[in-house]
C-alpha positions in Angstrom: 76.3 121.6 81.6 77.1 118.5 79.5 78.7 116.4 82.3 82.3 117.4 81.6 84.7 117.2 84.6 87.8 119.4 85.1 90.0 119.2 88.1 93.3 120.7 89.4 94.9 119.0 92.4 97.8 120.5 94.3 99.2 118.4 97.1 102.2 119.9 98.9 104.0 117.9 101.6 107.3 116.9 103.2 107.3 113.4 101.7 104.8 113.7 98.8 104.4 116.6 96.4 102.1 116.4 93.4 100.4 118.7 90.9 97.7 117.2 88.6 95.3 118.5 85.9 92.6 116.3 84.5 89.6 116.7 82.1 87.0 114.2 81.0 84.3 114.4 78.4 81.3 111.9 78.6 79.6 110.7 75.4 82.5 111.8 73.2 81.2 112.5 69.6 77.7 111.5 70.8 78.9 107.9 71.6 78.6 105.9 74.8 82.3 106.3 75.4 84.0 108.7 77.9 87.4 110.3 77.0 89.6 111.6 79.7 93.1 113.0 80.0 95.5 113.9 82.8 99.0 115.4 83.3 101.1 116.5 86.1 104.2 116.2 88.3 104.8 113.9 91.2 107.6 113.7 93.8 107.9 111.2 96.7 110.7 110.8 99.2 111.4 107.2 100.0 113.9 105.8 102.5 116.8 105.6 100.1 115.9 107.8 97.2 113.5 110.4 95.8 111.3 109.6 92.9 110.2 112.3 90.5 107.7 111.9 87.6 106.4 114.1 84.9 103.5 112.3 83.3 100.5 112.5 81.0 98.0 110.1 79.7 94.5 109.5 78.2 91.8 106.9 78.8 88.6 105.8 77.0 86.0 104.1 79.2 82.6 102.6 78.6 79.9 101.3 81.0 78.0 98.1 80.1 74.8 98.0 82.1 74.9 98.8 85.8 77.9 96.7 87.0 80.5 96.5 84.2 83.0 99.1 83.1 85.8 98.6 80.5 88.8 101.0 80.0 91.6 101.4 77.5 94.5 103.7 78.4 97.7 105.2 77.2 100.3 106.7 79.6 103.7 108.4 79.3 106.0 109.3 82.2 109.6 110.6 82.5 110.9 109.1 85.7 114.1 109.9 87.6 115.5 108.7 90.9 117.4 111.4 92.8 119.2 111.8 96.2 120.1 108.1 96.2 121.6 107.2 99.6 125.2 106.0 99.8 125.2 102.2 99.9 121.8 101.8 98.4 121.2 98.6 96.4 122.8 98.2 93.0 119.3 97.8 91.5 118.3 101.3 92.6 121.4 102.8 91.1 120.7 101.0 87.8 117.2 102.5 87.7 118.4 106.1 88.3 117.4 107.3 84.9 115.9 109.5 83.7 113.8 106.9 81.8 110.7 107.2 79.6 107.9 104.8 80.5 105.2 104.4 77.8 102.4 101.9 78.5 99.2 100.8 76.9 96.7 99.0 79.1 93.1 97.7 79.5 91.0 97.1 82.5 87.6 95.4 83.2 85.8 96.3 86.4 82.6 94.7 87.9 81.0 96.4 90.9 77.9 95.3 92.8 78.7 96.9 96.2 75.5 98.4 97.5 76.9 101.7 98.9 80.2 103.4 99.5 79.4 104.3 103.2 79.4 101.1 105.4 78.9 98.6 102.6 76.9 95.5 103.6 76.9 93.4 100.5 78.3 93.0 97.0 81.7 92.8 95.5 84.2 94.5 93.2 86.5 92.7 90.7 89.2 94.7 88.9 91.2 92.9 86.2 94.0 94.8 84.4 96.8 94.3 81.9 99.5 96.8 81.0 102.3 96.6 78.4 105.4 98.8 78.6 107.6 99.4 75.7 105.8 97.7 72.8 106.4 100.7 70.5 108.2 103.4 72.5 110.0 104.1 75.8 113.0 102.8 77.7 111.1 100.1 79.7 110.0 96.8 78.3 107.7 94.4 80.3 104.1 93.2 80.9 102.1 93.5 84.1 98.8 91.7 85.0 96.8 92.2 88.2 93.5 91.1 89.6 91.8 92.5 92.8 88.7 91.3 94.5 86.8 92.9 97.4 83.6 91.3 98.8 81.2 92.4 101.6 78.9 90.0 103.4 76.3 91.0 106.0 76.7 88.7 109.1 74.3 90.2 111.7 71.9 93.1 112.2 71.2 94.4 115.7 67.9 95.8 117.1 68.9 99.3 116.0 69.3 98.2 112.4 73.1 98.4 112.5 74.9 95.7 110.4 78.0 93.7 111.2 79.9 92.8 108.0 82.7 90.6 106.8 85.1 92.1 104.2 87.2 89.7 102.1 90.1 90.9 100.0 92.3 89.1 97.5 95.0 90.4 95.1 97.3 88.7 92.7 99.8 90.3 90.3 102.6 89.2 88.0 105.3 90.9 85.9 106.7 89.0 82.9 108.2 89.4 79.4 111.0 91.8 80.5 112.7 93.4 83.4 110.7 96.0 85.4 112.5 98.7 87.3 112.3 98.9 91.1 109.7 101.7 91.0 107.3 99.7 88.8 107.5 96.4 90.8 105.1 95.1 93.5 105.4 95.9 97.2 103.3 95.1 100.3 103.3 96.6 103.8 101.7 99.5 105.7 98.0 99.6 104.9 98.4 97.0 102.2 99.6 94.4 104.7 99.1 95.6 108.3 101.8 94.7 110.8 104.6 95.5 108.5 106.3 98.8 107.6 105.4 100.5 104.3 106.7 98.6 101.2 109.0 96.4 103.3 107.3 93.1 102.3 109.5 92.6 99.2 112.8 91.0 98.0 115.8 92.9 99.3 118.5 94.5 97.2 122.2 93.8 96.7 124.4 96.4 98.6 126.4 98.6 96.2 129.3 98.8 98.7 130.8 96.2 100.9 129.1 96.1 104.3 126.1 98.1 103.0 122.6 97.5 104.2 121.0 94.3 103.2 117.4 95.1 104.2 116.4 97.6 101.6 113.3 96.5 99.5 113.5 96.6 95.7 110.1 95.1 94.8 109.2 91.8 93.2 107.5 90.4 90.1 104.9 88.3 92.0 102.3 89.6 94.4 99.8 87.6 96.4 97.5 89.0 99.2 94.6 87.5 101.1 92.8 89.2 103.9 89.6 89.3 105.9 88.1 91.9 108.2 85.0 91.7 110.5 83.5 95.0 111.4 80.8 95.6 114.0 79.0 98.6 115.6 80.3 99.9 119.0 79.0 103.4 119.7 76.0 104.5 117.7 76.8 105.5 114.1 80.2 107.0 115.1 82.5 104.2 116.2 82.8 100.6 114.8 85.3 97.9 115.9 87.2 95.5 113.6 89.1 92.3 113.8 91.2 91.4 110.9 93.7 89.0 109.4 96.2 90.0 106.6 98.5 87.7 104.7 100.6 87.7 101.6 104.0 87.8 99.9 106.0 89.5 97.2 108.7 87.5 95.5 110.6 87.3 92.2 109.0 84.0 91.1 105.4 82.7 91.5 105.1 80.8 94.8 104.4 81.1 98.5 108.0 81.7 99.7 108.4 84.2 102.6 104.7 84.2 103.3 103.6 86.8 105.9 100.7 86.6 108.3 99.3 89.1 110.8 96.2 89.4 113.1 94.9 92.5 114.7 92.1 94.7 115.9 91.1 98.4 115.5 88.4 101.0 115.4 86.7 103.0 112.7 85.7 106.6 113.5 83.0 108.2 111.4 82.9 112.0 111.5 80.3 113.8 109.4 82.8 116.7 109.0 85.2 114.4 107.2 82.8 112.9 104.8 81.7 109.2 104.4 85.2 107.7 104.7 86.1 106.6 108.2 89.4 107.1 110.1 91.0 103.7 110.6 93.1 103.1 113.7 94.6 99.5 113.7 96.9 97.4 115.9 98.4 94.5 114.0 100.6 91.7 115.4 102.8 89.7 112.9 102.7 85.9 113.3 104.7 84.9 110.2 107.6 87.2 109.1 110.4 87.1 106.6 114.1 87.8 106.9 114.9 91.5 107.4 111.2 92.5 107.7 110.4 95.7 109.6 107.2 95.3 111.6 104.7 98.1 112.5 102.2 97.5 115.3 100.1 100.7 114.8 98.7 102.2 111.6 96.4 105.0 110.8 94.7 106.0 107.6 91.4 106.9 105.9 89.8 103.5 104.9 88.2 103.3 101.5 85.6 100.6 100.6 88.0 99.2 97.9 
């Protein structure tokens, strides 16, 4: 009755299994601040290992006006890599753990997007900083990241349907220490269409002679630039898209091994599945890096940001 939110999420699956409990209290102690907490268990099977996390954390947020939100957070996680494949990179074996990750971070978000279903104008800017290991934990590094998403109305037809241009940009950097492979940056899959999930990344050093040399281990520098034009095709049910994705993930700041892809797809809006459309995309890589794994078709639920 006072706006509190309590949620229990259980997600079983072959590749991902997670269990999460969260609680938030708005206007804590009759102030304009919201206090929230979460805890749970997460397991994901990757190509060469299984990652397991037991985690907990808390966050304090405050809204400033209609468009600005600031957040301060604290998180703890116990992380372990299991079932590491024979011949996996040395870097993955070095991160086997278990390790305690303790981080403190802040975020500032500015949102002016007009609506969550078929946005036509506005933007979202998300700036964040996280420090790991300043006072506790086994990891020690800093991570900064900035994300931008903007929507621009290009045309409106006689039925009132709007064609829009979506522009995305992301930049991230890890410094002041050595981050483990599971905390570094990756691109691929829905984050850079035309390439397999997480394969846009530096590759690891084989732990045995003749071992695979194409296994991604993440990078300290991330850059992504993308644009997507969306237009109505069939009523309010089907939209078409043309898009361009580009970016890179490297150890040092720069434009080395830059990737570029173009593609097209459709967005299927079904009332039974809520406001988020199903995205079916075909992407064709134009610029690739050594040992990249390409992926022409991808499918997901597309969020506005």
